[in-house]
C-alpha positions as CSV (number, residue, x, y, z in Angstrom):
1,M,-23.6,41.3,-7.1
2,W,-23.1,37.6,-7.5
3,Q,-20.9,38.2,-10.6
4,F,-18.6,40.1,-8.3
5,F,-18.3,37.1,-5.9
6,T,-17.8,34.7,-8.8
7,L,-15.1,36.9,-10.2
8,V,-13.6,37.0,-6.7
9,L,-13.7,33.2,-6.5
10,I,-11.8,32.9,-9.8
11,I,-9.2,35.4,-8.5
12,V,-8.9,33.6,-5.2
13,I,-8.0,30.4,-7.0
14,A,-5.7,32.2,-9.3
15,V,-3.9,33.8,-6.3
16,L,-3.5,30.3,-4.9
17,L,-1.5,29.4,-8.0
18,I,0.5,32.6,-8.0
19,S,1.4,32.2,-4.3
20,N,3.2,28.9,-4.8
21,Q,3.9,27.4,-8.2
22,Q,5.0,24.0,-6.7
23,R,1.4,23.4,-5.5
24,E,-0.1,23.3,-9.0
25,R,-1.3,19.8,-8.7
26,S,-3.1,20.4,-5.5
27,I,-4.7,23.6,-6.9
28,L,-5.9,21.7,-10.0
29,R,-7.7,19.2,-7.6
30,K,-9.3,22.1,-5.8
31,L,-10.4,23.6,-9.2
32,K,-11.9,20.3,-10.2
33,R,-13.9,20.2,-7.0
34,T,-15.1,23.7,-7.6
35,L,-16.2,22.9,-11.1
36,D,-18.0,19.8,-9.9
37,T,-19.8,21.9,-7.2
38,A,-20.8,24.5,-9.7
39,G,-22.4,21.9,-11.9
40,D,-19.8,21.4,-14.7
41,T,-20.1,17.8,-15.9
42,R,-17.7,17.8,-18.7
43,A,-14.4,15.9,-18.8
44,E,-11.9,16.9,-16.1
45,P,-9.5,19.7,-17.0
46,T,-5.8,18.7,-17.4
47,S,-4.3,22.1,-16.5
48,V,-4.9,24.9,-14.0
49,D,-5.3,27.4,-16.9
50,G,-7.9,25.2,-18.5
51,A,-9.9,24.9,-15.3
52,L,-9.8,28.6,-14.7
53,D,-11.0,29.3,-18.3
54,R,-13.9,26.9,-17.8
55,L,-14.9,28.5,-14.5
56,A,-14.8,32.0,-16.1
57,N,-16.9,30.8,-19.1
58,M,-19.5,29.4,-16.7
59,V,-19.7,32.8,-15.0
60,H,-20.4,34.7,-18.3
61,S,-22.7,32.1,-19.8
62,D,-25.0,31.2,-16.9
63,E,-27.5,34.0,-16.2
64,S,-29.8,31.8,-14.1
65,D,-30.6,32.3,-10.4
66,E,-28.7,29.0,-9.7
67,M,-25.3,30.6,-10.2
68,P,-25.1,32.6,-7.0
69,R,-26.0,29.6,-4.9
70,R,-23.5,27.4,-6.8
71,V,-20.7,30.0,-6.4
72,A,-21.5,30.3,-2.7
73,V,-21.4,26.6,-2.1
74,A,-18.2,26.2,-4.1
75,F,-16.6,29.0,-2.2
76,D,-17.6,27.5,1.1
77,A,-16.3,24.1,0.1
78,M,-12.8,25.3,-0.6
79,S,-10.2,23.5,1.5
80,T,-8.3,26.7,1.8
81,G,-9.6,29.3,4.3
82,A,-10.6,32.5,2.5
83,V,-11.7,36.0,3.7
84,I,-12.9,38.6,1.2
85,V,-13.3,42.3,2.1
86,D,-14.3,45.3,0.1
87,A,-12.1,48.3,-0.7
88,D,-12.8,49.8,2.7
89,G,-11.7,46.7,4.5
90,T,-15.3,45.6,5.4
91,E,-15.6,41.8,5.5
92,L,-18.0,40.5,2.8
93,M,-17.4,36.8,2.9
94,R,-15.6,34.2,4.9
95,N,-15.8,30.6,4.0
96,A,-16.3,27.7,6.4
97,R,-12.6,26.9,6.6
98,A,-11.8,30.4,7.8
99,L,-14.7,30.8,10.3
100,P,-12.9,29.2,13.3
101,Y,-10.2,31.9,13.2
102,A,-12.8,34.7,13.8
103,T,-14.1,33.2,17.1
104,G,-11.2,31.0,18.1
105,R,-8.7,31.2,21.0
106,H,-5.0,30.6,21.4
107,G,-3.6,29.5,18.0
108,D,-6.7,30.4,16.0
109,A,-6.6,33.9,17.6
110,L,-3.0,34.3,16.4
111,V,-4.1,33.4,12.9
112,E,-6.9,36.0,13.0
113,N,-4.5,38.7,14.1
114,V,-2.4,38.0,11.0
115,I,-5.5,38.0,8.8
116,Q,-6.5,41.4,10.0
117,T,-3.0,42.8,9.6
118,Q,-2.9,41.5,6.0
119,I,-6.3,43.0,5.2
120,Q,-5.0,46.4,6.0
121,D,-1.9,45.8,3.9
122,A,-3.9,44.4,1.0
123,I,-6.3,47.3,0.7
124,R,-3.3,49.5,0.5
125,G,-2.3,47.5,-2.6
126,E,0.3,45.3,-1.0
127,T,0.6,41.6,-1.5
128,T,1.9,39.9,1.6
129,D,2.6,36.3,2.8
130,E,3.5,34.9,6.2
131,E,4.2,31.4,7.4
132,L,2.8,30.9,10.9
133,R,3.8,27.9,13.0
134,L,1.3,26.8,15.7
135,H,2.9,24.5,18.2
136,G,-0.3,22.7,19.1
137,P,-0.7,19.9,19.8
138,P,-1.0,19.0,17.0
139,E,1.7,21.2,15.5
140,R,0.4,23.1,12.4
141,V,2.1,25.3,9.8
142,L,-0.1,27.8,8.0
143,L,0.7,29.9,5.0
144,I,-1.3,33.2,5.1
145,V,-1.4,35.2,1.8
146,G,-3.0,38.6,1.4
147,S,-3.7,40.0,-2.0
148,P,-5.5,43.1,-3.3
149,L,-8.3,42.4,-5.9
150,V,-7.9,44.8,-8.8
151,E,-9.9,45.0,-12.0
152,A,-9.1,47.6,-14.7
153,G,-7.0,49.5,-12.3
154,E,-9.7,49.8,-9.7
155,L,-9.3,48.3,-6.2
156,L,-12.3,46.0,-5.6
157,G,-11.2,44.8,-2.3
158,A,-8.8,42.1,-0.9
159,V,-8.7,38.4,-0.3
160,I,-6.8,36.6,2.5
161,L,-6.0,33.0,2.0
162,V,-5.1,30.6,4.8
163,D,-3.6,27.3,3.6
164,D,-2.6,24.5,6.0
165,I,0.8,23.3,4.7
166,S,1.6,21.2,7.7
167,E,1.9,18.0,5.7
168,Q,4.0,19.7,3.1
169,H,6.4,20.9,5.9
170,R,6.5,17.4,7.4
171,L,7.4,15.9,4.0
172,D,10.0,18.5,3.4
173,Q,11.5,17.7,6.8
174,V,11.5,14.0,6.0
175,R,13.3,14.7,2.7
176,R,15.9,16.8,4.5
177,D,16.4,14.2,7.2
178,F,16.7,11.5,4.5
179,V,19.4,13.4,2.6
180,A,21.3,14.1,5.8
181,N,21.1,10.5,6.9
182,V,22.1,9.1,3.5
183,S,25.0,11.4,3.4
184,H,26.1,10.3,6.9
185,E,25.6,6.6,6.3
186,L,27.6,6.8,3.0
187,R,30.3,8.9,4.5
188,T,31.1,6.4,7.2
189,P,32.1,3.4,5.1
190,V,33.6,5.5,2.3
191,G,35.7,7.3,4.9
192,A,36.7,4.0,6.5
193,V,37.8,2.5,3.2
194,S,39.8,5.6,2.3
195,L,41.6,5.6,5.7
196,L,42.3,1.9,5.5
197,A,43.6,2.1,2.0
198,E,45.8,5.1,2.9
199,T,47.2,3.1,5.9
200,L,47.9,0.1,3.7
201,E,50.1,2.2,1.4
202,G,53.7,1.1,1.9
203,E,52.7,-1.6,4.4
204,S,54.8,-4.8,4.0
205,D,53.6,-6.9,6.9
206,P,51.4,-9.7,5.4
207,E,49.4,-10.1,8.6
208,V,48.6,-6.4,8.8
209,I,47.7,-6.3,5.1
210,D,45.3,-9.3,5.5
211,T,43.7,-7.6,8.6
212,F,43.2,-4.3,6.8
213,L,42.0,-5.9,3.6
214,A,39.4,-7.8,5.6
215,R,38.2,-4.6,7.2
216,I,38.0,-2.9,3.8
217,Q,35.9,-5.8,2.5
218,D,33.6,-5.5,5.5
219,E,33.1,-1.7,4.9
220,A,32.6,-2.4,1.2
221,G,29.9,-4.9,2.1
222,R,28.3,-2.4,4.4
223,L,28.3,0.2,1.6
224,S,26.8,-2.3,-0.8
225,G,24.1,-3.3,1.6
226,L,23.1,0.3,2.2
227,I,22.9,0.9,-1.6
228,D,20.8,-2.3,-2.0
229,D,18.4,-1.2,0.7
230,L,18.1,2.3,-0.8
231,L,17.3,0.8,-4.2
232,D,14.8,-1.6,-2.6
233,L,13.1,1.1,-0.7
234,S,12.9,3.4,-3.8
235,R,11.6,0.6,-5.9
236,I,9.0,-0.5,-3.3
237,E,7.8,3.1,-2.7
238,G,7.6,3.8,-6.4
239,G,5.8,0.5,-7.1
240,A,8.3,-0.4,-9.8
241,D,7.9,-4.1,-9.2
242,A,4.2,-4.0,-8.6
243,D,3.2,-7.0,-10.8
244,T,0.9,-9.0,-8.6
245,E,0.5,-12.8,-8.6
246,Q,-0.6,-15.6,-6.3
247,V,1.9,-15.7,-3.6
248,D,2.3,-18.7,-1.2
249,L,3.0,-17.0,2.1
250,G,4.5,-20.3,3.5
251,S,7.1,-20.4,0.7
252,V,7.9,-16.7,1.4
253,V,8.6,-17.4,5.1
254,R,10.5,-20.6,4.2
255,E,12.7,-18.8,1.6
256,S,13.3,-15.9,3.9
257,A,14.4,-18.2,6.8
258,A,16.7,-20.1,4.5
259,A,18.4,-16.8,3.5
260,V,19.3,-16.1,7.2
261,R,19.9,-19.7,8.3
262,A,23.7,-19.4,8.1
263,A,23.7,-16.2,10.3
264,A,21.4,-18.0,12.8
265,D,23.7,-21.0,13.0
266,H,26.7,-18.8,13.5
267,K,25.2,-17.5,16.7
268,A,23.6,-20.8,17.7
269,I,20.2,-19.3,17.4
270,E,17.3,-21.8,17.0
271,L,15.2,-20.9,14.0
272,H,11.6,-22.4,14.1
273,L,8.8,-22.1,11.5
274,S,5.1,-22.7,11.8
275,I,3.7,-22.4,8.2
276,E,1.9,-25.6,7.5
277,H,-1.5,-23.9,6.9
278,A,-0.2,-20.7,5.3
279,P,-2.5,-19.4,2.6
280,S,-1.7,-17.9,-0.8
281,I,-2.7,-14.2,-1.4
282,V,-2.6,-11.9,-4.4
283,G,0.6,-9.7,-3.9
284,V,4.0,-8.9,-5.1
285,R,6.3,-11.8,-4.2
286,S,9.6,-9.9,-4.3
287,Q,8.3,-7.2,-1.9
288,L,6.9,-9.7,0.6
289,L,10.1,-11.7,0.5
290,S,12.2,-8.6,1.1
291,A,10.0,-7.6,4.1
292,V,10.0,-11.0,5.8
293,T,13.8,-11.4,5.2
294,N,14.4,-8.0,6.8
295,L,12.4,-9.1,9.9
296,F,14.4,-12.3,10.2
297,T,17.6,-10.4,9.7
298,N,16.8,-7.9,12.4
299,A,15.7,-10.7,14.8
300,I,18.9,-12.5,14.4
301,K,21.1,-9.4,14.7
302,Y,19.5,-8.4,18.0
303,T,19.2,-11.8,19.6
304,D,22.1,-13.0,21.8
305,V,24.0,-16.3,21.2
306,G,21.8,-19.3,22.0
307,G,18.5,-17.5,21.7
308,S,15.6,-18.3,19.4
309,V,13.7,-16.8,16.5
310,K,10.2,-18.0,15.4
311,G,8.5,-17.3,12.1
312,R,4.8,-18.2,11.6
313,V,1.8,-17.4,9.5
314,V,-1.4,-16.8,11.4
315,M,-5.0,-16.4,10.1
316,H,-7.2,-14.0,12.0
317,G,-10.6,-13.7,10.3
318,D,-10.2,-11.7,7.2
319,E,-6.5,-11.0,7.8
320,V,-3.4,-13.0,7.7
321,A,-0.3,-12.2,9.8
322,L,3.3,-12.9,9.0
323,V,4.9,-13.0,12.4
324,V,8.6,-13.0,13.4
325,E,9.3,-13.3,17.1
326,D,12.6,-13.3,18.9
327,T,14.1,-13.6,22.3
328,G,16.4,-10.6,21.8
329,I,17.2,-7.4,23.6
330,G,13.9,-5.8,22.9
331,I,12.9,-2.2,22.1
332,P,12.1,0.6,24.6
333,Q,8.5,1.7,24.6
334,K,9.5,5.3,23.7
335,D,11.1,4.1,20.5
336,S,8.4,1.6,19.4
337,N,6.5,4.1,17.3
338,R,9.5,5.3,15.5
339,V,11.5,2.2,14.6
340,F,9.8,2.0,11.1
341,E,11.2,5.4,10.1
342,R,14.0,5.5,7.7
343,F,17.4,5.4,9.4
344,Y,15.9,5.5,12.9
345,R,17.9,3.5,15.4
346,V,17.2,2.8,19.0
347,D,20.9,2.9,19.8
348,R,23.2,4.1,17.0
349,G,26.3,2.7,18.7
350,R,24.7,-0.8,18.9
351,A,23.4,-0.5,15.3
352,A,26.9,0.3,14.1
353,G,28.1,-2.8,15.8
354,T,25.6,-5.0,14.0
355,G,26.1,-3.4,10.6
356,G,22.5,-2.3,10.1
357,T,21.5,0.4,7.6
358,G,18.4,1.6,9.4
359,L,16.2,1.0,6.4
360,G,15.0,-2.6,6.9
361,L,11.9,-1.8,9.0
362,S,11.0,1.1,6.7
363,I,11.0,-1.4,3.8
364,V,8.7,-3.7,5.9
365,R,6.2,-0.9,6.6
366,N,6.1,0.2,2.9
367,V,5.5,-3.4,1.8
368,A,2.7,-3.8,4.2
369,V,1.1,-0.5,3.1
370,N,1.5,-1.5,-0.6
371,H,-0.5,-4.6,0.1
372,G,-3.3,-2.7,2.0
373,G,-2.0,-3.9,5.4
374,R,-0.1,-2.6,8.4
375,V,2.7,-3.5,10.7
376,E,2.5,-4.1,14.5
377,L,5.1,-4.4,17.1
378,T,5.1,-5.7,20.7
379,S,8.3,-5.6,22.6
380,Q,9.8,-5.8,26.1
381,E,13.4,-4.8,26.9
382,G,15.4,-7.9,27.8
383,V,12.7,-10.3,26.8
384,G,12.3,-9.9,23.0
385,S,10.2,-8.5,20.2
386,T,7.4,-9.6,18.0
387,F,6.9,-8.0,14.6
388,S,3.8,-8.7,12.5
389,I,2.9,-7.8,8.9
390,I,-0.9,-8.0,8.8
391,L,-2.5,-8.2,5.4
392,P,-6.1,-8.4,4.2
393,V,-7.0,-11.8,2.7
394,H,-8.6,-10.5,-0.5
395,G,-7.8,-13.1,-3.2
396,V,-6.8,-15.7,-0.6
397,H,-6.6,-19.2,-2.1
398,N,-6.5,-21.8,0.6
399,S,-8.8,-24.8,0.4
400,G,-8.9,-25.5,4.1
401,R,-8.8,-21.8,5.3
402,E,-7.5,-23.4,8.5
403,R,-6.2,-21.3,11.4
404,V,-2.6,-21.7,12.3
405,R,-2.2,-22.6,15.9
406,T,0.2,-20.0,17.4
407,G,1.6,-22.4,19.8
408,E,2.6,-25.0,17.2
409,I,6.2,-24.5,16.2
410,D,7.9,-27.1,13.9
411,D,11.3,-27.2,12.4
């Protein structure tokens, strides 16, 4: 009997592959875990076919009493829910991932209804699949696939697989939103340049020409900035410049502040730094510089004339924080958890006025994650915002390991 269940296990995993070719990598990981559980200690397989062959060979070569137990454990450990029935539709096995659907309520009960419907279809020889969205919270998207199990023309039974594809759906939505937002952001300056150039055609007034040329230059600069940010984000997410070195965080903050000093002076914004005890850490200097510069740039953009922006480095135990604080317009509480998303803007009209691309804070978050850290935000509308890049201090080189006093602000 256990040979039948082992064969079913192999078919279950094969069906996973057939149901969605794009998930081959995920399936290979599941197969590796199955082989590990079944006691296979050889080198990891590099393809799905290779892993299936090895699992099948184990079935035919192992005649010991250990195999049924190994197969049962492996089946139960699958991250995909699975229900196996015989040719009459009688349930034979249900792994741990699928158990909650049999006794659950609300959303789980809906899943069980689909499972039972697909069992009937599968024992009639039909292969079916259905995507079920459960609104939660949390919202989940499940792919339920029913397949008949046939060997040598004989119907052995059926298997129903329930795969949680919520994360895949979320990533697909992020990609769709990203493409839509990039298209929108590129269309705006390109359209403006085209319109301005068309208006200039045949224009003879030097003053009008100078005005329109200045606007074309502004839009071209905006387009260039967007492309630069997209390239930075792509490079940082892909780890293309991930050569680490000892990075003096004080010099990173100082250089970032110098890059925005002219913009601060233009708005009469006081720019203060407190970096005298800043440590050095192992990191990617270009990424850290990009992140802190983006924080300073945002702070100056959204701080009114005559305000102030402070940059400091603060040690907190085994972590170091790169902090940029402003006296700007602040961020509403409802938006504070979303400002690090690509292209997310608290106020699109206001962002358009400041020329932002909506990518700066996404770059900041990715840099923090690349360095094993996180970002934090505290903000109050009309008072100001404080952004912090908090990093672990693995590899810190600072002889004094002194704590920066947060109240000490020096030019």
